[in-house]
All heavy atoms as an XYZ file, in Angstrom:
755
protein
N      37.930     -3.259      3.193
C      37.350     -3.112      1.849
C      36.880     -4.487      1.440
O      37.518     -5.474      1.637
C      38.411     -2.561      0.944
C      37.882     -2.241     -0.400
S      36.689     -0.933     -0.219
C      37.282      0.176     -1.462
N      35.764     -4.560      0.799
C      35.208     -5.833      0.313
C      35.633     -6.063     -1.090
O      35.897     -5.170     -1.890
C      33.683     -5.750      0.416
C      33.164     -5.408      1.752
N      33.251     -6.247      2.820
C      32.578     -4.273      2.267
C      32.738     -5.693      3.903
N      32.345     -4.471      3.568
N      35.662     -7.344     -1.407
C      36.123     -7.738     -2.759
C      35.109     -7.366     -3.802
O      33.948     -7.719     -3.729
C      36.351     -9.253     -2.746
C      36.936     -9.798     -4.035
C      37.237    -11.248     -3.895
C      37.899    -11.762     -5.204
N      38.195    -13.147     -5.115
N      35.528     -6.522     -4.726
C      34.646     -6.051     -5.822
C      33.421     -5.385     -5.384
O      32.404     -5.404     -6.104
C      34.341     -7.166     -6.749
C      35.494     -7.796     -7.439
C      35.101     -8.769     -8.418
N      36.229     -9.525     -8.935
C      36.173    -10.763     -9.415
N      35.029    -11.382     -9.389
N      37.245    -11.399     -9.845
N      33.384     -4.783     -4.143
C      32.203     -3.989     -3.699
C      31.016     -4.846     -3.310
O      29.938     -4.406     -3.112
N      31.216     -6.230     -3.190
C      30.100     -7.093     -2.735
C      30.301     -7.545     -1.369
O      31.422     -7.903     -0.994
C      30.012     -8.285     -3.737
C      29.675     -7.913     -5.170
C      29.735     -9.177     -6.015
C      28.357     -7.211     -5.351
N      29.257     -7.704     -0.628
C      29.298     -8.268      0.689
C      28.542     -9.544      0.734
O      27.345     -9.598      0.328
C      28.671     -7.215      1.718
C      28.739     -7.797      3.095
C      29.366     -5.901      1.621
N      29.125    -10.609      1.197
C      28.524    -11.869      1.253
C      27.918    -12.130      2.641
O      28.667    -12.128      3.607
C      29.427    -13.063      0.925
C      29.823    -13.037     -0.526
C      30.804    -12.322     -1.097
C      29.162    -13.790     -1.554
N      30.827    -12.563     -2.400
C      29.908    -13.443     -2.772
C      28.161    -14.632     -1.634
C      29.524    -13.996     -3.982
C      27.819    -15.218     -2.851
C      28.507    -14.842     -4.002
N      26.622    -12.293      2.838
C      26.007    -12.533      4.120
C      24.971    -13.584      4.018
O      23.959    -13.409      3.286
C      25.368    -11.242      4.676
C      26.376    -10.235      5.059
C      25.706     -9.205      5.857
N      26.668     -8.127      6.236
C      26.389     -6.898      6.502
N      25.143     -6.519      6.463
N      27.319     -6.054      6.775
N      25.202    -14.689      4.625
C      24.223    -15.848      4.593
C      23.676    -16.192      3.240
O      22.519    -16.379      3.061
C      23.138    -15.568      5.605
O      22.307    -14.507      5.118
N      24.585    -16.186      2.265
C      24.158    -16.585      0.918
C      23.598    -15.492      0.025
O      23.370    -15.736     -1.125
N      23.357    -14.298      0.573
C      22.743    -13.218     -0.220
C      23.853    -12.229     -0.519
O      24.764    -11.981      0.227
C      21.665    -12.512      0.563
C      20.413    -13.317      0.747
C      20.230    -13.996      1.957
C      19.557    -13.576     -0.317
C      19.124    -14.741      2.150
C      18.448    -14.324     -0.128
C      18.224    -14.945      1.048
N      23.765    -11.698     -1.742
C      24.772    -10.718     -2.146
C      24.087     -9.335     -2.083
O      23.084     -9.085     -2.612
C      25.234    -10.953     -3.570
C      26.227     -9.903     -4.057
C      25.826    -12.324     -3.689
N      24.722     -8.404     -1.328
C      24.227     -7.042     -1.254
C      25.338     -6.111     -1.731
O      26.483     -6.280     -1.460
C      23.871     -6.691      0.202
N      24.916     -5.161     -2.580
C      25.921     -4.227     -3.132
C      26.294     -3.249     -2.012
O      25.441     -2.712     -1.274
C      25.302     -3.496     -4.286
N      27.588     -2.976     -1.904
C      28.072     -2.021     -0.919
C      28.540     -0.834     -1.650
O      29.393     -0.889     -2.540
C      29.229     -2.648     -0.148
N      27.972      0.283     -1.331
C      28.404      1.602     -1.894
C      29.303      2.233     -0.967
O      28.983      2.452      0.229
C      27.105      2.416     -2.198
C      26.193      1.691     -3.163
C      27.557      3.759     -2.773
C      24.872      2.405     -3.364
N      30.462      2.527     -1.437
C      31.466      3.143     -0.540
C      31.711      4.590     -1.027
O      32.009      4.851     -2.178
C      32.816      2.354     -0.631
C      33.873      3.000      0.197
C      32.608      0.930     -0.269
N      31.462      5.509     -0.106
C      31.681      6.915     -0.331
C      32.992      7.335      0.392
O      33.171      6.992      1.560
C      30.525      7.744      0.206
C      29.271      7.484     -0.424
C      28.284      6.677      0.180
C      28.941      8.012     -1.656
C      27.104      6.402     -0.375
C      27.707      7.714     -2.270
C      26.785      6.956     -1.668
N      33.788      7.986     -0.347
C      34.965      8.545      0.332
C      35.016     10.037      0.255
O      34.823     10.588     -0.839
C      36.255      7.969     -0.316
C      36.510      6.533      0.010
C      37.818      6.127     -0.407
N      38.018      4.718     -0.052
C      39.041      4.027     -0.422
N      39.914      4.484     -1.291
N      39.166      2.796      0.022
N      35.122     10.635      1.356
C      35.091     12.085      1.412
C      36.496     12.500      1.941
O      36.891     12.077      3.050
C      34.011     12.609      2.422
C      34.088     14.100      2.483
C      32.649     12.107      1.951
N      37.201     13.222      1.125
C      38.486     13.721      1.499
C      38.392     15.199      1.835
O      38.059     16.018      1.011
C      39.496     13.555      0.380
C      39.753     12.118      0.051
C      39.152     11.543     -1.058
C      40.537     11.352      0.826
C      39.335     10.232     -1.345
C      40.792     10.000      0.542
C      40.163      9.433     -0.579
N      38.567     15.514      3.107
C      38.502     16.910      3.481
C      39.704     17.151      4.343
O      39.742     16.775      5.551
C      37.233     17.225      4.267
C      37.020     18.636      4.655
C      36.665     19.567      3.685
C      37.274     19.051      5.945
C      36.579     20.894      4.032
C      37.201     20.407      6.275
C      36.800     21.320      5.339
O      36.648     22.556      5.637
N      40.765     17.779      3.834
C      41.964     18.015      4.603
C      42.672     16.716      4.857
O      42.974     15.937      3.920
N      42.889     16.382      6.145
C      43.596     15.132      6.532
C      42.657     14.033      6.893
O      43.070     12.912      7.069
C      44.523     15.440      7.696
C      45.657     16.331      7.384
C      46.488     16.497      8.663
N      47.595     17.422      8.360
C      48.480     17.818      9.247
N      48.368     17.363     10.514
N      49.460     18.603      8.894
N      41.406     14.295      7.010
C      40.404     13.298      7.413
C      40.015     12.451      6.219
O      39.702     12.986      5.178
C      39.225     13.864      8.159
O      38.604     14.772      7.181
C      39.600     14.680      9.323
N      39.959     11.186      6.412
C      39.491     10.222      5.349
C      38.238      9.519      5.958
O      38.436      8.657      6.797
C      40.586      9.213      5.011
C      40.109      8.267      3.909
O      39.127      8.620      3.249
O      40.746      7.222      3.811
N      37.105      9.887      5.525
C      35.867      9.330      6.066
C      35.304      8.361      5.054
O      35.025      8.638      3.903
C      34.861     10.453      6.272
C      33.470     10.034      6.793
C      33.638      9.443      8.202
C      32.532     11.186      6.851
N      35.165      7.080      5.507
C      34.612      6.058      4.631
C      33.300      5.571      5.220
O      33.210      5.061      6.321
C      35.594      4.907      4.523
C      35.138      3.846      3.578
C      36.238      2.762      3.431
O      37.414      3.069      3.471
O      35.858      1.546      3.275
N      32.182      5.696      4.428
C      30.836      5.312      4.906
C      30.400      4.123      3.996
O      30.440      4.298      2.745
C      29.874      6.513      4.783
C      30.359      7.653      5.590
C      28.525      6.074      5.193
C      29.542      8.938      5.398
N      29.965      3.087      4.594
C      29.484      1.911      3.842
C      27.943      1.745      4.083
O      27.510      1.845      5.225
C      30.175      0.689      4.384
C      31.085      0.035      3.420
C      31.700     -1.207      3.956
O      30.912     -2.062      4.398
O      32.954     -1.198      4.008
N      27.247      1.467      2.965
C      25.802      1.195      3.079
C      25.569     -0.091      2.310
O      25.872     -0.231      1.169
C      25.028      2.300      2.467
O      25.732      3.395      2.170
C      23.856      2.702      3.344
N      24.882     -1.033      2.990
C      24.540     -2.298      2.311
C      23.080     -2.095      1.768
O      22.185     -1.709      2.523
C      24.522     -3.438      3.301
C      25.977     -3.742      3.759
O      26.883     -3.474      3.008
O      26.082     -4.238      4.899
N      22.891     -2.356      0.471
C      21.610     -2.149     -0.105
C      21.173     -3.467     -0.739
O      21.973     -4.223     -1.294
C      21.701     -1.107     -1.244
C      22.059      0.287     -0.764
S      22.336      1.421     -2.094
C      20.813      1.315     -2.976
N      19.879     -3.778     -0.626
C      19.306     -4.960     -1.220
C      19.032     -4.632     -2.731
O      18.356     -3.676     -3.043
C      18.024     -5.337     -0.563
N      19.619     -5.422     -3.600
C      19.490     -5.156     -5.033
C      18.876     -6.442     -5.657
O      19.374     -7.501     -5.451
C      20.874     -4.908     -5.681
C      20.770     -4.686     -7.161
C      21.534     -3.702     -4.989
N      17.786     -6.283     -6.473
C      17.195     -7.430     -7.112
C      18.180     -8.107     -8.047
O      18.973     -7.442     -8.724
C      15.997     -6.843     -7.898
C      15.827     -5.540     -7.309
C      17.093     -5.031     -6.738
N      18.137     -9.408     -8.069
C      19.024    -10.200     -8.951
C      18.568    -10.067    -10.365
O      19.482     -9.947    -11.251
C      18.984    -11.665     -8.553
C      19.981    -12.503     -9.231
C      21.012    -12.973     -8.285
C      22.058    -13.840     -8.931
N      23.100    -14.190     -8.032
N      17.335    -10.095    -10.692
C      16.811     -9.988    -12.072
C      15.681     -8.983    -12.120
O      15.019     -8.734    -11.160
C      16.268    -11.324    -12.493
C      17.323    -12.494    -12.489
C      16.891    -13.551    -13.439
N      17.618    -14.805    -13.346
C      18.930    -14.940    -13.459
N      19.656    -13.879    -13.626
N      19.512    -16.103    -13.397
N      15.406     -8.544    -13.329
C      14.300     -7.629    -13.599
C      13.028     -8.389    -13.476
O      12.880     -9.544    -13.994
C      14.514     -7.067    -15.017
C      13.350     -6.109    -15.391
C      13.567     -5.571    -16.800
C      12.465     -4.721    -17.267
N      12.668     -4.226    -18.635
N      12.015     -7.791    -12.895
C      10.654     -8.398    -12.821
C       9.967     -8.237    -14.181
O       9.884     -7.123    -14.683
C       9.838     -7.768    -11.679
C       8.442     -8.361    -11.628
C      10.563     -7.872    -10.336
N       9.551     -9.371    -14.753
C       8.953     -9.300    -16.066
C       7.590     -8.660    -15.975
O       6.922     -8.658    -14.912
C       8.794    -10.740    -16.610
O       7.813    -11.420    -15.839
N       7.048     -8.055    -17.043
C       5.740     -7.434    -17.026
C       4.658     -8.408    -16.674
O       3.675     -8.038    -16.014
C       5.559     -6.905    -18.469
C       6.898     -6.727    -19.025
C       7.808     -7.805    -18.343
N       4.797     -9.664    -17.087
C       3.754    -10.647    -16.760
C       3.708    -10.906    -15.252
O       2.619    -10.919    -14.631
C       4.027    -11.975    -17.489
O       3.239    -13.022    -17.040
N       4.880    -11.071    -14.634
C       4.856    -11.291    -13.191
C       4.468    -10.047    -12.392
O       3.785    -10.124    -11.422
C       6.308    -11.728    -12.780
C       6.355    -12.284    -11.391
C       7.737    -12.845    -11.139
N       7.976    -14.083    -11.900
C       7.669    -15.290    -11.487
N       7.031    -15.414    -10.325
N       7.910    -16.310    -12.247
N       4.806     -8.887    -12.885
C       4.395     -7.684    -12.245
C       2.869     -7.526    -12.315
O       2.292     -7.176    -11.296
C       5.093     -6.435    -12.956
C       4.672     -5.118    -12.445
C       4.988     -4.027    -13.431
N       4.221     -4.236    -14.664
C       4.633     -3.739    -15.856
N       5.790     -3.147    -15.967
N       3.870     -3.951    -16.927
N       2.318     -7.809    -13.515
C       0.814     -7.686    -13.608
C       0.069     -8.696    -12.805
O      -1.006     -8.484    -12.346
C       0.421     -7.650    -15.074
C       0.986     -6.516    -15.821
O       1.234     -5.428    -15.269
N       1.153     -6.632    -17.143
N       0.682     -9.910    -12.712
C       0.012    -10.970    -11.851
C       0.000    -10.507    -10.382
O      -0.942    -10.812     -9.695
C       0.732    -12.292    -12.048
C       0.414    -12.955    -13.322
S       0.993    -14.680    -13.333
C       2.731    -14.389    -13.628
N       1.030     -9.791     -9.971
C       1.078     -9.369     -8.594
C       0.024     -8.265     -8.338
O      -0.552     -8.165     -7.279
C       2.509     -8.760     -8.280
C       2.662     -8.272     -6.860
C       4.050     -7.755     -6.590
N       4.316     -6.563     -7.341
C       5.267     -6.359     -8.200
N       6.076     -7.419     -8.520
N       5.483     -5.273     -8.788
N      -0.247     -7.540     -9.370
C      -1.218     -6.410     -9.294
C      -2.710     -6.837     -9.564
O      -3.541     -6.012     -9.715
C      -0.856     -5.264    -10.240
C       0.463     -4.615     -9.830
C       0.830     -3.553    -10.842
N       2.110     -2.958    -10.539
C       2.717     -2.161    -11.336
N       2.285     -1.823    -12.483
N       3.939     -1.647    -10.972
N      -2.888     -8.130     -9.754
C      -4.210     -8.653    -10.180
C      -5.261     -8.282     -9.141
O      -6.473     -8.203     -9.509
C      -4.133    -10.089    -10.479
N      -4.920     -8.267     -7.840
C      -5.911     -8.095     -6.810
C      -6.075     -6.618     -6.422
O      -6.790     -6.275     -5.453
C      -5.581     -8.894     -5.622
C      -5.416    -10.372     -5.921
N      -6.520    -11.153     -6.137
C      -4.324    -11.184     -6.069
C      -6.111    -12.399     -6.350
N      -4.817    -12.401     -6.321
N      -5.346     -5.735     -7.092
C      -5.413     -4.314     -6.760
C      -6.596     -3.543     -7.332
O      -6.812     -2.379     -6.947
C      -4.115     -3.629     -7.162
C      -2.922     -4.086     -6.358
O      -3.159     -4.721     -5.316
O      -1.798     -3.812     -6.784
N      -7.290     -4.133     -8.271
C      -8.377     -3.487     -8.947
C      -9.566     -3.206     -7.935
O      -9.865     -4.081     -7.086
C      -8.897     -4.237    -10.163
N     -10.269     -2.101     -8.089
C     -11.376     -1.800     -7.211
C     -12.644     -2.393     -7.865
O     -12.863     -2.306     -9.016
C     -11.580     -0.287     -7.083
C     -10.421      0.516     -6.379
C     -10.699      1.950     -6.424
C     -10.301     -0.024     -4.919
N     -13.422     -2.984     -6.973
C     -14.686     -3.577     -7.442
C     -15.744     -2.486     -7.467
O     -15.693     -1.406     -6.878
N     -16.867     -2.814     -8.128
C     -18.026     -1.964     -8.141
C     -18.703     -1.885     -6.754
O     -18.770     -2.872     -6.043
C     -19.050     -2.326     -9.212
N     -19.193     -0.757     -6.329
C     -19.952     -0.644     -5.113
C     -21.263     -1.417     -5.153
O     -21.962     -1.470     -6.136
C     -20.266      0.804     -4.813
C     -19.033      1.620     -4.484
O     -18.058      1.089     -4.072
N     -19.101      2.941     -4.764
N     -21.527     -2.025     -4.009
C     -22.806     -2.846     -3.915
C     -23.856     -1.992     -3.271
O     -23.623     -1.150     -2.397
C     -22.568     -4.060     -3.060
O     -22.070     -3.687     -1.786
C     -21.537     -4.982     -3.688
N     -25.060     -2.190     -3.783
C     -26.242     -1.447     -3.236
C     -27.350     -2.407     -2.976
O     -27.452     -3.472     -3.707
C     -26.731     -0.393     -4.210
C     -25.794      0.771     -4.411
C     -24.842      0.754     -5.473
C     -25.755      1.855     -3.571
C     -23.956      1.820     -5.680
C     -24.903      2.870     -3.709
C     -23.963      2.856     -4.757
O     -23.115      3.861     -4.886
N     -28.111     -2.147     -1.943
C     -29.249     -2.983     -1.645
C     -30.510     -2.150     -1.722
O     -30.464     -0.988     -1.483
C     -29.154     -3.673     -0.268
O     -29.015     -2.606      0.720
C     -27.959     -4.556     -0.120
N     -31.638     -2.836     -1.991
C     -32.878     -2.105     -2.029
C     -33.443     -1.990     -0.667
O     -33.510     -2.933      0.092
C     -33.868     -2.795     -2.929
C     -35.168     -2.067     -3.167
C     -36.060     -2.791     -4.167
O     -35.559     -3.663     -4.892
O     -37.272     -2.488     -4.091
N     -33.778     -0.762     -0.252
C     -34.386     -0.502      1.079
C     -35.810     -1.145      1.117
O     -36.592     -0.979      0.281
C     -34.465      0.983      1.336
C     -34.663      1.321      2.803
O     -34.709      0.365      3.592
O     -34.823      2.448      3.138
N     -36.040     -1.822      2.259
C     -37.350     -2.515      2.408
C     -38.522     -1.525      2.510
O     -39.630     -1.782      2.058
C     -37.314     -3.420      3.590
C     -36.398     -4.578      3.503
C     -36.310     -5.364      4.683
C     -35.314     -6.507      4.585
N     -35.147     -7.290      5.816
N     -38.285     -0.386      3.177
C     -39.352      0.538      3.431
C     -39.605      1.471      2.220
O     -40.735      1.558      1.700
C     -39.015      1.375      4.659
C     -38.933      0.602      5.901
O     -39.632     -0.458      5.974
O     -38.187      0.947      6.838
N     -38.575      2.097      1.762
C     -38.734      3.094      0.618
C     -38.541      2.511     -0.694
O     -38.988      3.082     -1.729
C     -37.711      4.253      0.921
O     -36.411      3.768      0.763
C     -37.931      4.951      2.147
N     -37.819      1.422     -0.831
C     -37.627      0.821     -2.150
C     -36.473      1.506     -2.874
O     -36.149      1.139     -4.036
N     -35.718      2.437     -2.260
C     -34.591      3.089     -2.892
C     -33.300      2.282     -2.702
O     -33.234      1.498     -1.722
C     -34.420      4.480     -2.357
C     -35.546      5.422     -2.738
C     -35.228      6.860     -2.309
O     -34.100      7.139     -1.958
O     -36.185      7.602     -2.289
N     -32.348      2.498     -3.518
C     -31.021      1.814     -3.341
C     -30.190      2.549     -2.338
O     -30.194      3.775     -2.246
C     -30.274      1.806     -4.681
C     -30.898      0.941     -5.801
C     -30.029      1.082     -7.039
C     -31.029     -0.486     -5.396
N     -29.551      1.776     -1.428
C     -28.644      2.376     -0.458
C     -27.500      1.343     -0.215
O     -27.596      0.153     -0.604
C     -29.395      2.628      0.833
C     -29.929      1.444      1.543
C     -30.471      1.732      2.940
N     -30.940      0.553      3.516
C     -30.170     -0.397      4.167
N     -28.926     -0.214      4.262
N     -30.740     -1.466      4.677
N     -26.420      1.848      0.379
C     -25.265      0.976      0.702
C     -25.677      0.105      1.864
O     -26.319      0.522      2.816
C     -24.018      1.846      1.098
C     -23.483      2.718      0.044
C     -22.907      2.020     -1.177
N     -21.919      0.976     -0.796
C     -20.661      1.172     -0.591
N     -20.088      2.330     -0.760
N     -19.856      0.181     -0.254
N     -25.209     -1.198      1.859
C     -25.531     -2.027      2.997
C     -24.698     -1.594      4.261
O     -23.609     -1.058      4.166
C     -25.059     -3.409      2.505
C     -24.130     -3.199      1.372
C     -24.533     -1.878      0.776
N     -25.365     -1.737      5.364
C     -24.782     -1.405      6.732
C     -24.562      0.112      6.802
O     -23.651      0.554      7.524
C     -23.439     -2.111      6.989
C     -23.576     -3.591      6.772
N     -24.149     -4.377      7.733
C     -23.097     -4.391      5.853
C     -24.118     -5.640      7.322
N     -23.451     -5.685      6.193
N     -25.407      0.920      6.124
C     -25.320      2.371      6.218
C     -26.692      2.932      6.559
O     -27.712      2.303      6.277
C     -24.836      2.988      4.893
C     -23.398      2.897      4.626
N     -22.788      1.724      4.391
C     -22.423      3.814      4.614
C     -21.512      1.908      4.206
N     -21.273      3.167      4.327
N     -26.754      4.051      7.181
C     -27.970      4.712      7.578
C     -28.620      5.266      6.311
O     -27.950      5.858      5.544
C     -27.732      5.808      8.608
C     -27.126      5.219      9.858
C     -28.952      6.516      8.959
C     -26.645      6.241     10.883
N     -29.981      5.132      6.235
C     -30.687      5.762      5.157
C     -30.847      7.245      5.573
O     -31.560      7.543      6.547
C     -32.058      5.082      4.936
C     -32.797      5.716      3.799
O     -32.146      6.398      2.938
O     -34.033      5.525      3.734
N     -30.234      8.150      4.846
C     -30.181      9.569      5.234
C     -31.502     10.253      5.046
O     -31.790     11.253      5.738
C     -29.024     10.306      4.445
C     -27.641      9.798      4.792
C     -26.634     10.573      3.901
C     -27.364     10.039      6.256
N     -32.358      9.781      4.152
C     -33.698     10.416      3.936
C     -34.571     10.148      5.129
O     -35.277     11.026      5.613
C     -34.281      9.956      2.631
C     -33.635     10.577      1.425
C     -34.388     10.230      0.184
C     -33.738     10.880     -1.004
N     -34.496     10.611     -2.218
N     -34.677      8.856      5.576
C     -35.567      8.542      6.626
C     -34.956      8.493      8.032
O     -35.595      8.548      8.983
C     -36.213      7.185      6.363
O     -35.186      6.149      6.222
C     -36.991      7.187      5.007
N     -33.591      8.283      8.053
C     -32.943      8.182      9.306
C     -33.024      6.815      9.940
O     -32.756      6.678     11.149
N     -33.415      5.791      9.180
C     -33.623      4.485      9.703
C     -32.361      3.644      9.467
O     -31.667      3.764      8.523
C     -34.740      3.745      8.940
C     -36.140      4.494      9.122
S     -36.828      4.318     10.773
C     -37.323      2.618     10.744
N     -32.106      2.701     10.462
C     -31.010      1.759     10.286
C     -31.443      0.487     11.036
O     -31.789      0.501     12.177
C     -29.721      2.262     10.943
C     -28.559      1.321     10.854
C     -27.932      1.031      9.639
C     -28.125      0.606     11.936
C     -26.968      0.123      9.506
C     -27.039     -0.292     11.867
C     -26.509     -0.508     10.684
O     -25.456     -1.431     10.590
N     -31.572     -0.584     10.260
C     -31.911     -1.954     10.743
C     -33.304     -1.891     11.435
O     -33.508     -2.481     12.532
C     -30.888     -2.499     11.676
C     -29.570     -2.757     10.979
C     -28.552     -3.354     11.936
N     -28.983     -4.711     12.297
C     -28.359     -5.503     13.226
N     -27.294     -5.026     13.749
N     -28.795     -6.692     13.456
N     -34.259     -1.120     10.854
C     -35.544     -1.095     11.340
C     -35.792     -0.156     12.522
O     -36.846     -0.178     13.145
N     -34.760      0.651     12.936
C     -34.892      1.555     14.085
C     -34.587      2.939     13.589
O     -33.908      3.231     12.686
C     -33.856      1.252     15.188
C     -34.156     -0.103     15.847
C     -33.127     -0.355     16.939
N     -31.735     -0.271     16.397
C     -30.707      0.065     17.085
N     -30.846      0.411     18.354
N     -29.495      0.039     16.610
N     -35.307      3.938     14.226
C     -35.081      5.332     13.918
C     -33.804      5.795     14.639
O     -33.784      5.863     15.867
C     -36.343      6.199     14.356
C     -36.339      7.623     13.927
C     -36.493      7.759     12.431
O     -37.235      6.973     11.855
N     -35.932      8.787     11.872
N     -32.792      6.161     13.890
C     -31.506      6.512     14.465
C     -31.334      8.008     14.401
O     -30.920      8.618     15.328
C     -30.336      5.800     13.678
C     -29.010      6.213     14.280
C     -30.506      4.325     13.803
N     -31.653      8.599     13.272
C     -31.573     10.064     13.093
C     -32.923     10.684     13.113
O     -33.925     10.104     12.599
C     -30.856     10.440     11.806
C     -29.452      9.970     11.535
C     -28.909     10.308     10.217
C     -28.569     10.600     12.654
N     -33.052     11.906     13.686
C     -34.310     12.584     13.662
C     -34.258     13.674     12.603
O     -33.170     14.175     12.234
C     -34.563     13.305     15.035
O     -33.414     14.108     15.321
C     -34.670     12.262     16.179
N     -35.399     13.893     11.974
C     -35.505     14.892     10.890
C     -35.331     16.278     11.548
O     -35.944     16.587     12.511
C     -36.842     14.776     10.187
C     -37.038     13.398      9.521
C     -36.090     13.235      8.319
O     -35.651     14.236      7.721
N     -35.786     11.973      8.086
N     -34.501     17.098     10.878
C     -34.327     18.474     11.311
C     -35.438     19.367     10.848
O     -35.951     19.242      9.689
C     -32.961     19.035     10.800
N     -35.968     20.167     11.807
C     -36.967     21.140     11.473
C     -36.389     22.369     10.833
O     -35.389     22.884     11.317
C     -37.764     21.540     12.709
C     -38.439     20.358     13.367
C     -39.740     19.987     12.733
O     -40.320     20.900     12.046
O     -40.169     18.826     12.817
N     -37.009     22.914      9.757
C     -36.513     24.102      9.088
C     -37.011     25.390      9.741
O     -38.069     25.465     10.259
C     -36.803     24.146      7.643
C     -35.903     23.128      6.892
O     -34.807     22.861      7.389
O     -36.283     22.610      5.837
């Protein structure tokens, strides 16, 4: 049994949860070491950590041939062109 339910390992304190199950004559003791934060994370520190999680706006480039906006490094679905080459063929109806 650990003193006051704490386990000291290399300078870190981990809470030990001890479950005791009594069933007849058997005494089963299961120990789990859990990492528990020492202090609450302040809202300022939490929000600073999440500063890079915001999604940016999608970028579009103007197509040189048609003049329409399209995503960079993507095939133009109307013409089937990619980097000046015909990649997709137009389907006949």
